[in-house]
N, C-alpha and C positions, 0 to 999 in steps of 0.2 A: 337667491340666498334663503328662500323659504324652506328649503330642504336641509339646510345646514343646522345640525343640532347645537352647534356652539354659537350661532348667530342668535338663536332664540333661547333665552335662559328660562328653562322650565324645571320646576322641582329641584332647584339647586340650593345647597346650603351655603349661601354667600357669607364669607368671612370678612371681606372688605371689598370696596369698589370705589371707583371714581368715574369720570366721564369717558375714560379711555380703556379701562380694563377692570376685571373682577377676579377675585381670588375665591375659590370654592373648596370645600372639603368634598372629596369625591370618594365613591365606593367602587372598588375594583376587586375582583376575585384574587386571592392570594396576596393582596397588598393590604397590610393592616392599617397603614396611615399614609394617605396620599392627598395632596392638595393640587389643584390645577390653577394656573395663572392664565387667564384667557383674555386676549386682545379683543376689544369689542368690534372693531371693523373687520370685515371679511377679507383678511390678508393671509396669504399662504406661507410666505417666507420672511425671515428676519430682514433680509436685504431689501425687501419691498417697503419697509418702514423708513422714514427719514431718521437721521442720526439721533435727534432728541427723543423720538418715540422709542427707539431701540434702548436708549439709556433708561427711560421710564419703565419699560417692560422688564429689563434685567434687574433694575433696582427692586421691583416688586418680587421677582424670583428670589433674590438674595434676602429680602426681608422675610419672605415666607420660610426660606431655609433656616434663617436664624431663629424665628419663632418656633418652628418645629423642633429644632435642636434643643432650645431652652426648655420646652415643655416635655418632650419625649425622651431626651437623652439617647438617641439611637446610636448604633455602632457606625452607621454611615448614612449619608444622604445621597440619593441618586437624583440627578436632574436629566430630564429627557424632553426633547422637542422633536416628536416624530411626525405626526400629522399625515401618515400614510392613508389612514382610513377616513379621516376628516381633514381636508386641506384648509384648515383654519388655524392661524397661529395661536399656539398654546404651549405651555410648559407643564410638565409633571414634576412635582417636588415630592419625592418618595422617601419616607423614613425606612431604613433597613435595620434589621436586627439579626444577630448571628443565628438565632433560632427561628427566623421566619420561615415560611414554607419553601422558599427557593434559595436562600442564601448559601453560597456566595454568587450563585448564578443570577442573571437578570430576573426581575419579578415576573416576566412573561414566560419564563422557562417552566417546564413541568415541575410541580412541587415534589420535593424529596423527603419531606417530613411534615408532621402536624405541628404547628407552632405551639410553644409552651409558655409564652409570655402573655401578659395582659397589659393592654394600654390603659392609661388612666381614663376613667369614665368621662371626665370632663375635658379631655384633651382638645376637642374642637373649640369649645368656649374659651379655653386658655389660649389657644393660638389666635383666636379672634381678638381677644383682649390685647395680646401683644402687638398684633398688626395695627389695631386702632391707636396704640400708644406710639408706634414708630413714626 
């Protein structure tokens, strides 16, 4: 597990965490606002978790989605649990906007435009505050 980048939290902007998971604000190209919900244990698949842990993880995903929607008012939220490059259970919570670089295609598609919107400067702190209150 020493080589797993999600097992070792380094230089992350942690928005909320407990003993089982953490929620971070992540930076990814062509994605203006994305959070990642990361399970602490090195687990590859949802079905590897016991039922109560699955509920806890998905509750964190839904709370993150709700906080991002309230703060950013996106046109859509995308949820993704891929883990092809890093087989460590995590969810991407992605705010989508009609004028983001790739909309309506997936955020990992080639960009089709230069985004014209601006995110609130304090969106990360605002999401962090909402997560703490949930």
